[in-house]
Every structure is written in C-alpha cells, then in structure tokens.
C-alpha positions in Angstrom: -50.0 155.2 48.6 -48.2 156.3 45.5 -44.4 156.4 45.0 -42.9 159.7 44.3 -39.6 160.1 42.5 -37.2 163.0 42.6 -36.5 164.9 39.4 -32.9 163.5 39.5 -34.3 160.0 39.6 -36.7 160.8 36.7 -33.8 162.4 34.7 -31.6 159.3 35.3 -34.4 157.0 34.1 -34.9 159.2 31.0 -31.2 159.1 30.2 -31.1 155.4 30.6 -34.1 155.0 28.3 -32.5 157.2 25.7 -29.4 155.0 25.8 -31.5 151.9 25.3 -33.5 153.6 22.6 -30.2 154.5 20.8 -28.9 151.0 21.2 -32.1 149.5 19.8 -32.1 151.9 16.8 -28.5 150.9 16.1 -29.4 147.2 16.2 -32.3 147.7 13.9 -30.1 149.7 11.4 -27.4 147.0 11.5 -30.0 144.3 11.0 -31.5 146.1 8.0 -28.1 146.7 6.5 -27.2 143.0 6.9 -30.5 141.9 5.3 -29.9 144.2 2.4 -26.3 142.9 1.9 -27.6 139.3 2.1 -30.3 140.1 -0.5 -27.7 141.6 -2.9 -25.4 138.6 -2.3 -28.2 136.2 -3.2 -29.1 138.1 -6.3 -25.5 138.2 -7.4 -25.1 134.5 -6.7 -28.2 133.8 -8.9 -26.7 135.9 -11.7 -23.4 134.1 -11.3 -25.1 130.7 -11.5 -27.0 131.9 -14.6 -23.7 133.2 -16.2 -21.9 130.0 -15.4 -24.6 127.8 -17.0 -24.6 130.1 -20.1 -20.8 129.9 -20.3 -20.9 126.1 -19.9 -23.4 125.8 -22.8 -21.4 128.1 -25.0 -18.2 126.2 -24.2 -19.9 122.9 -25.1 -21.2 124.3 -28.4 -17.7 125.6 -29.3 -16.0 122.3 -28.5 -18.3 120.4 -31.0 
C-alpha cells in the first residue's frame, strides 16, 4: 500500500528543500534589513522635521 522512494529520490528532495530553505532565509534577511532601513529613514525624517521647525523658529526670531 505504501509508496517507497529510492535513496536518490530522497536525496533529490532533500537538496531541493535545502534550496528552498536557503531562499526563504535570504528573503527573511532581506525583509528584516529593509524594515531596519525604513525604520532608520523614518527616525531621520522625524529629526529633520524637528530641526527644520527649530531652524524656522530661530530664523523668525532673528529677523525681528
């Protein structure tokens, strides 16, 4: 009743699974790196906005 596979077939499946696993790990790594870059970009954007508003206030005070 059961299906039997040769050791070559088992090895081929294991190799293919290893390739898929490696590809998945690469995708996860790239996604995490992208998320980290995006987080840093947002933080820097927030700092820039804060700096710009501070500069604007200082500029307005100095023009008075």
